[in-house]
N, C-alpha and C positions, 0 to 999 in steps of 0.2 A: 126665385124658383119655388120655395116653400110657401110663399104668400098666395100662390094660386091654389084654388080649392081642389082641383083635380089631383094635385100632388099630395094633398092631405088624404084624399080618398084612396089613392094608390098606396100610400104608406100604411094606412089602416088595413087595406086588403092584404098587404104583405104581412102585416103583424098577425092578422087573423089566420092566414095560411100557415105561419110559423107556429101558432099555438095549437094547430091541429096535430102536430107531431107529439104533443104531450097530453092533450085532453081528448077523451073518448067521444065518439059519435054515438056508439051503441054499446051496451053491456048486457051480457047474458050467458047462456050455456050453449056450447057448440053442439051441432048435430053429430052423432057418431060417424066417424070417418071423415070429418071436415079437417083438412090438413093445411089450410091456407095461412095459418098463423105460425110465427116463428117461436112463440112461447105459449104453449097451451096450458097456462096456469089456470087454477080454479077461478072462475068468473072472468073469462077473457073479454077484452075490450076491443072494439073496432076503432082504430085511429089511423093516422097517416102511415104508421110503421107496420100495419097489419100485413100488407102485401107489397111486393116490389113495385107494382104498377101504381098503387096509391102513393107510395113514397116518391117515385119519380115525378108523377104528375103534380103532386103538391109542391115539390121543390122547384119544378119548372114554373108553376104559377107564382110562387113567392119571388123567384128570381126575375121573372118577366115584369112583375109589378115594380120591383126596384129599378130595373133597367128603364122602364117606361117613364119613371119620374124624371130621369135625366135627359129625356128627349124633348124637353120643353121648347127647344129652338125649332124643332121640326114637328109641327102640330099634326100634319097628315100621317107621319109615321107613328106618332104617339097614339093617334086615333086607331090606326090599324092594329097596333100591338094591344091596345085596350080591348078592341073587339075580339081579337084572338084570345086574350085572357078571359073575357067573359064566356066565350064558348068552351074554353078549357075548364073553367070552374063549374060550368053547368055539367060538363062531361064527368068531372070529378064527383059531383053529387050523384050522378047516375051510377057511377062505379060503387059508391058507398051503398046505395040502395040495392045493387046487385049482390054485394057482399052480405047483405042481411039474410040471404037465403042459406048461409052457412050456420045460422043460429037456430036452435030449437025453440028457445024462449028468451025473452029479454025485454029491455026497455031502452028507449032513446035517452041518452044522457042530457042533462041540462046544458052541457057545453056544446051540444049540437048547434046551438045558436051561432057559434063561431063559423061553422061550416056553411050555414045559410047566409051569413053576412058577407062572405067573399064575393059571390056574384052581385050582391047589392052594391058593394063598394065599387066593383068594376063598372056597373051601370051608371052610378053617380059620377064616376070619373069621366066616362064617355060623355055624359051630359055636360060636365064642366068644360071639357075640351071643345065640344061643339059651340058652347056659349062663348068661350074665349076666341074661337075662330071667327064667329060672327062679329064680336066686338072689334077685333083687329081689322076685319074687312070694312066695317063701318067707319073706323078711324082713317083708313086709307082713302075712302071716298071723300072724306072731309078735307083732306090735304090737297 
């Protein structure tokens, strides 16, 4: 199971999704009246815990990646789940950029690399699943 490269990419994607709960995407000062954050401390940070939707979507992406790893026996289902995960992670990035409107000033954190790495890992996993499927089909033709 773990010797297949797509399992490594999915595990890495799940790890990156889990790190987004701790590390910020953006740090700055909120606009007056912006109340989307649970803890309006000085210098608020935008991370996966900032809003309920970001939290839910990040948890779903992390869980989906872990579930998809164990679907190695059913490549078509694994491919479908991976495509869904790719679109969800792109949607998650869109939600983060929409949340930037709540900030008056600020900068993107260095840890935003983790956020951009999630869709890349999903894409590489999809590519690995497709290659694995082609390899299995060619082996079946040889038999």
